[in-house]
MARBA-3410 file (N, C-alpha, C, O; in Angstrom, 1 decimal):
122
0.8,-1.2,0.0,0.0,0.0,0.0,0.9,1.2,0.0,2.0,1.3,0.6 ~ 0.4,2.3,-0.7,1.2,3.5,-0.7,0.8,4.4,0.5,-0.2,4.1,1.2 ~ 1.6,5.4,0.8,1.4,6.2,2.0,0.0,6.8,2.1,-0.6,6.9,3.2 ~ -0.5,7.3,1.0,-1.8,8.0,1.0,-2.9,7.0,1.3,-3.9,7.4,2.0 ~ -2.8,5.8,0.8,-3.8,4.8,1.1,-3.8,4.4,2.6,-4.9,4.3,3.2
-2.6,4.2,3.2,-2.5,3.9,4.6,-3.1,5.0,5.4,-3.9,4.8,6.4 ~ -2.7,6.3,5.1,-3.2,7.4,5.8,-4.7,7.5,5.8,-5.3,7.7,6.8 ~ -5.3,7.3,4.6,-6.7,7.4,4.5,-7.4,6.3,5.3,-8.4,6.6,6.0 ~ -7.0,5.1,5.2,-7.6,4.0,5.9,-7.4,4.1,7.4,-8.3,3.6,8.1 ~ -6.3,4.6,7.8,-6.0,4.7,9.3,-6.6,6.0,9.9,-6.7,6.1,11.1
-7.0,6.9,9.0,-7.6,8.2,9.5,-6.6,9.1,10.0,-6.8,9.9,11.0 ~ -5.4,9.1,9.5,-4.3,10.0,9.9,-3.8,10.8,8.7,-4.1,10.4,7.5 ~ -2.9,11.7,8.9,-2.3,12.5,7.8,-1.1,11.7,7.3,-0.5,10.9,8.0 ~ -0.7,12.0,6.1,0.5,11.5,5.5,1.7,12.0,6.4,2.7,11.3,6.6 ~ 1.6,13.2,6.9,2.6,13.8,7.7,2.8,13.0,9.0,3.9,12.7,9.4
1.7,12.5,9.6,1.8,11.6,10.8,2.5,10.4,10.5,3.4,9.9,11.3 ~ 2.3,9.8,9.3,3.0,8.5,8.9,4.5,8.8,8.8,5.3,8.0,9.2 ~ 4.8,9.9,8.2,6.3,10.2,8.1,6.9,10.5,9.4,8.0,10.1,9.7 ~ 6.1,11.1,10.3,6.6,11.3,11.7,6.8,9.9,12.4,7.9,9.7,13.1 ~ 5.9,9.0,12.2,6.0,7.7,12.9,7.3,7.0,12.3,8.0,6.2,13.0
7.5,7.2,11.0,8.7,6.6,10.4,10.0,7.2,11.1,11.0,6.5,11.4 ~ 10.0,8.6,11.2,11.1,9.3,11.8,11.3,8.8,13.3,12.5,8.7,13.7 ~ 10.3,8.5,14.0,10.3,8.0,15.3,10.7,6.5,15.4,10.7,5.9,16.5 ~ 10.9,5.9,14.3,11.2,4.4,14.2,10.1,3.5,14.7,10.3,2.5,15.3 ~ 8.8,4.0,14.4,7.6,3.2,14.8,7.1,2.5,13.6,6.4,1.4,13.8
7.3,2.9,12.4,6.9,2.3,11.2,8.1,2.1,10.3,9.1,2.9,10.3 ~ 8.1,1.0,9.5,9.3,0.7,8.7,8.8,0.3,7.3,8.7,-0.9,7.0 ~ 8.4,1.2,6.5,7.9,0.9,5.1,9.1,0.4,4.2,10.2,0.9,4.4 ~ 8.8,-0.4,3.3,9.7,-0.7,2.2,9.7,0.4,1.2,8.9,1.3,1.3 ~ 10.6,0.4,0.3,10.7,1.4,-0.8,10.7,0.6,-2.1,11.3,-0.4,-2.3
9.9,1.2,-3.1,10.0,0.6,-4.4,11.2,1.2,-5.2,11.9,2.0,-4.6 ~ 11.4,0.8,-6.4,12.5,1.3,-7.2,12.5,2.8,-7.4,13.5,3.4,-7.7 ~ 11.3,3.4,-7.3,11.2,4.8,-7.5,11.3,5.6,-6.2,11.2,6.8,-6.1 ~ 11.6,4.8,-5.1,11.8,5.5,-3.8,10.5,5.7,-3.0,10.5,6.3,-1.9 ~ 9.3,5.3,-3.5,8.1,5.5,-2.9,7.9,4.5,-1.7,8.3,3.3,-1.8
7.3,5.0,-0.6,7.1,4.1,0.5,6.0,3.1,0.2,5.0,3.4,-0.5 ~ 6.2,1.8,0.6,5.2,0.8,0.4,5.0,0.1,1.8,5.9,-0.4,2.4 ~ 3.7,0.1,2.2,3.4,-0.5,3.5,2.6,-1.8,3.3,1.9,-1.9,2.3 ~ 2.8,-2.7,4.2,2.0,-3.9,4.2,0.5,-3.6,4.7,0.4,-2.6,5.4 ~ -0.5,-4.4,4.3,-1.8,-4.1,4.8,-1.9,-4.0,6.3,-2.8,-3.2,6.8
-1.1,-4.7,7.0,-1.1,-4.7,8.5,-0.7,-3.3,9.1,-0.9,-3.0,10.2 ~ -0.1,-2.4,8.2,0.3,-1.1,8.7,-0.9,-0.3,9.2,-0.7,0.6,10.1 ~ -2.0,-0.5,8.6,-3.2,0.3,8.9,-3.6,0.1,10.4,-3.7,1.0,11.2 ~ -3.6,-1.2,10.8,-3.9,-1.5,12.2,-2.8,-1.0,13.1,-3.0,-0.6,14.2 ~ -1.6,-1.1,12.6,-0.4,-0.7,13.5,-0.5,0.8,13.7,-0.2,1.3,14.8
-0.9,1.6,12.7,-1.0,3.0,12.8,-2.1,3.3,13.8,-2.0,4.2,14.7 ~ -3.2,2.6,13.8,-4.3,2.9,14.7,-3.9,2.6,16.1,-4.2,3.3,17.1 ~ -3.1,1.5,16.3,-2.6,1.2,17.6,-1.6,2.3,18.1,-1.7,2.7,19.3 ~ -0.8,2.7,17.3,0.2,3.8,17.6,-0.6,5.1,18.1,-0.3,5.7,19.1 ~ -1.7,5.4,17.3,-2.6,6.5,17.7,-3.2,6.3,19.1,-3.2,7.3,19.9
-3.6,5.1,19.4,-4.2,4.9,20.7,-3.2,5.0,21.8,-3.5,5.6,22.8 ~ -2.0,4.5,21.6,-0.9,4.7,22.6,-0.6,6.2,22.8,-0.4,6.6,23.9 ~ -0.5,6.9,21.7,-0.2,8.4,21.8,-1.4,9.0,22.6,-1.1,9.9,23.5 ~ -2.6,8.7,22.3,-3.8,9.3,22.9,-3.8,9.0,24.4,-4.3,9.8,25.2 ~ -3.2,7.8,24.8,-3.1,7.5,26.2,-2.0,8.1,26.9,-1.8,8.0,28.1
-1.2,8.9,26.2,-0.1,9.6,26.7,1.3,8.9,26.7,2.2,9.3,27.4 ~ 1.4,7.8,26.0,2.7,7.1,26.0,3.6,7.8,25.0,3.2,8.2,24.0 ~ 4.9,8.0,25.5,5.8,8.7,24.6,6.4,7.7,23.5,6.2,6.5,23.6 ~ 6.9,8.3,22.5,7.4,7.5,21.3,8.4,6.5,21.8,8.4,5.3,21.2 ~ 9.3,6.8,22.7,10.3,5.8,23.1,9.7,4.6,23.7,10.2,3.5,23.5
8.7,4.7,24.5,8.0,3.6,25.1,7.3,2.8,24.0,7.4,1.5,24.0 ~ 6.6,3.5,23.1,5.9,2.8,22.0,6.9,2.0,21.2,6.7,0.9,20.8 ~ 8.0,2.7,20.9,9.1,2.0,20.0,9.6,0.7,20.7,9.9,-0.3,20.0 ~ 9.7,0.7,22.0,10.1,-0.5,22.7,9.0,-1.5,22.8,9.3,-2.7,22.8 ~ 7.8,-1.1,22.8,6.7,-2.1,22.9,6.4,-2.8,21.6,6.1,-4.0,21.7
6.4,-2.1,20.5,6.0,-2.7,19.3,6.7,-4.0,18.9,6.0,-5.0,18.5 ~ 8.0,-4.1,19.0,8.6,-5.4,18.7,8.2,-6.6,19.6,8.0,-7.7,19.1 ~ 8.0,-6.3,20.9,7.5,-7.3,21.8,6.1,-7.7,21.5,5.7,-8.9,21.8 ~ 5.3,-6.8,21.0,3.9,-7.2,20.6,3.9,-8.1,19.4,3.1,-9.0,19.3 ~ 4.9,-8.0,18.6,5.0,-8.9,17.4,5.6,-10.3,17.8,5.1,-11.3,17.4
6.6,-10.2,18.7,7.3,-11.5,19.0,6.8,-12.1,20.3,6.9,-13.4,20.4 ~ 6.2,-11.4,21.2,5.8,-11.9,22.5,6.9,-11.9,23.5,6.7,-12.2,24.7 ~ 8.1,-11.5,23.1,9.3,-11.4,24.0,9.3,-10.1,24.7,9.2,-9.0,24.0 ~ 9.5,-10.0,26.0,9.6,-8.8,26.7,10.7,-8.9,27.8,10.8,-9.9,28.4 ~ 11.4,-7.8,28.0,12.4,-7.8,29.0,11.7,-7.4,30.3,10.6,-6.8,30.3
12.4,-7.7,31.4,11.9,-7.3,32.7,11.8,-5.8,32.9,10.8,-5.3,33.4 ~ 12.8,-5.1,32.3,12.7,-3.6,32.4,11.5,-3.0,31.6,10.9,-2.1,32.1 ~ 11.3,-3.6,30.5,10.1,-3.1,29.7,8.8,-3.5,30.4,7.9,-2.7,30.4 ~ 8.7,-4.7,30.9,7.5,-5.1,31.7,7.3,-4.1,32.8,6.1,-3.8,33.1 ~ 8.3,-3.7,33.6,8.1,-2.8,34.7,7.7,-1.4,34.1,6.8,-0.8,34.8
8.2,-1.0,33.0,7.8,0.3,32.4,6.4,0.3,32.0,5.6,1.2,32.2 ~ 6.0,-0.8,31.4,4.6,-1.0,30.9,3.6,-1.0,32.1,2.6,-0.4,32.0 ~ 4.0,-1.7,33.2,3.2,-1.7,34.4,3.0,-0.3,35.0,1.9,0.1,35.4 ~ 4.1,0.5,34.9,4.1,1.9,35.4,3.1,2.7,34.5,2.3,3.5,35.0 ~ 3.2,2.5,33.2,2.3,3.2,32.3,0.9,2.9,32.5,0.0,3.7,32.5
0.6,1.6,32.7,-0.7,1.1,33.0,-1.3,1.7,34.3,-2.4,2.2,34.3 ~ -0.5,1.8,35.3,-0.9,2.5,36.6,-1.2,3.9,36.3,-2.2,4.4,36.9 ~ -0.4,4.6,35.5,-0.7,6.0,35.2,-2.0,6.2,34.5,-2.8,7.1,34.8 ~ -2.2,5.3,33.5,-3.5,5.4,32.8,-4.7,5.1,33.7,-5.7,5.7,33.6 ~ -4.5,4.1,34.6,-5.6,3.8,35.6,-5.9,5.1,36.4,-7.1,5.4,36.6
-4.9,5.8,36.9,-5.1,7.0,37.7,-5.8,8.0,36.9,-6.7,8.7,37.3 ~ -5.4,8.2,35.6,-6.0,9.2,34.7,-7.4,8.8,34.5,-8.3,9.7,34.4 ~ -7.7,7.5,34.3,-9.1,7.1,34.0,-10.0,7.4,35.3,-11.1,7.8,35.1 ~ -9.5,7.1,36.5,-10.2,7.4,37.7,-10.5,8.9,37.8,-11.6,9.4,38.2 ~ -9.5,9.7,37.5,-9.7,11.2,37.5,-10.7,11.7,36.5,-11.5,12.5,36.8
-10.7,11.1,35.3,-11.7,11.4,34.3,-13.1,11.0,34.7,-14.1,11.8,34.5 ~ -13.2,9.9,35.4,-14.5,9.4,35.9,-15.0,10.4,37.0,-16.2,10.7,37.0 ~ -14.1,10.9,37.8,-14.5,11.8,38.8,-15.0,13.1,38.2,-16.0,13.7,38.7 ~ -14.3,13.6,37.2,-14.8,14.8,36.5,-16.1,14.6,35.9,-17.0,15.5,36.0 ~ -16.3,13.4,35.2,-17.6,13.1,34.6,-18.7,13.1,35.7,-19.8,13.7,35.5
-18.5,12.5,36.9,-19.5,12.5,37.9,-19.8,13.9,38.4,-20.9,14.2,38.7 ~ -18.8,14.7,38.5,-19.0,16.1,38.9,-19.9,16.9,37.9,-20.8,17.7,38.2 ~ -19.6,16.6,36.6,-20.4,17.2,35.6,-21.8,16.7,35.6,-22.8,17.5,35.4 ~ -22.0,15.4,35.8,-23.3,14.9,35.9,-24.1,15.5,37.1,-25.3,15.9,36.9 ~ -23.4,15.7,38.2,-24.1,16.4,39.4,-24.5,17.8,39.0,-25.6,18.3,39.4
-23.6,18.5,38.4,-23.9,19.9,38.0,-25.1,20.0,37.0,-25.9,20.8,37.1 ~ -25.1,19.1,36.0,-26.2,19.0,35.1,-27.5,18.7,35.8,-28.5,19.3,35.5 ~ -27.5,17.7,36.7,-28.7,17.3,37.4,-29.2,18.5,38.3,-30.4,18.7,38.4 ~ -28.3,19.2,38.9,-28.6,20.4,39.7,-29.3,21.5,38.8,-30.3,22.1,39.2 ~ -28.7,21.7,37.7,-29.2,22.8,36.8,-30.5,22.4,36.2,-31.3,23.3,35.9
-30.7,21.1,35.9,-32.0,20.7,35.3,-33.1,20.4,36.2,-34.3,20.4,35.9 ~ -32.7,20.1,37.5,-33.7,19.6,38.5,-34.4,20.8,39.1,-34.1,21.9,39.0 ~ -35.5,20.4,39.9,-36.3,21.5,40.6,-35.5,21.9,41.9,-34.6,21.1,42.3 ~ -35.8,23.0,42.4,-35.3,23.4,43.7,-34.1,24.3,43.5,-33.7,24.7,42.4 ~ -33.4,24.7,44.6,-32.3,25.6,44.6,-31.1,24.9,43.9,-31.0,23.7,43.9
-30.3,25.7,43.4,-29.1,25.2,42.7,-28.7,26.3,41.7,-28.8,27.5,41.9 ~ -28.2,25.8,40.6,-27.8,26.7,39.5,-29.0,27.3,38.8,-30.0,26.6,38.7 ~ -28.9,28.5,38.4,-29.9,29.2,37.7,-29.5,29.1,36.2,-28.5,29.5,35.8 ~ -30.5,28.6,35.5,-30.2,28.4,34.0,-30.4,29.7,33.3,-31.5,30.3,33.4 ~ -29.4,30.2,32.6,-29.4,31.4,31.9,-29.0,31.1,30.5,-27.9,30.7,30.2
-29.9,31.3,29.5,-29.6,31.0,28.1,-29.1,32.3,27.5,-29.7,33.4,27.6 ~ -28.0,32.2,26.8,-27.4,33.4,26.2,-27.9,33.6,24.8,-27.5,34.6,24.1
END
């Protein structure tokens, strides 16, 4: 697959794919004309990279994780780092749930009868 096809199917920009290549997260082949060629599995790999970035994982951790995801082999140091990242994500998820609960309470107060927030439409 060419770079534009992968970008379209994965829902990212061509620039993002080039960045992932610079970060050593993707490794496309090149044809005789120098164009990047990606295997079909690259689309799912890009989506996975996007999810890891969205969760706040840095490139260096993602770069270390990807080979072990393919091979199943993991070092103790990487396993410890991954556990630390998982714990951070768990804390972040709890904090987001707390914020959601506070928003729900505010919405209920504003929509419900009795004292509370006064609804003012602008």
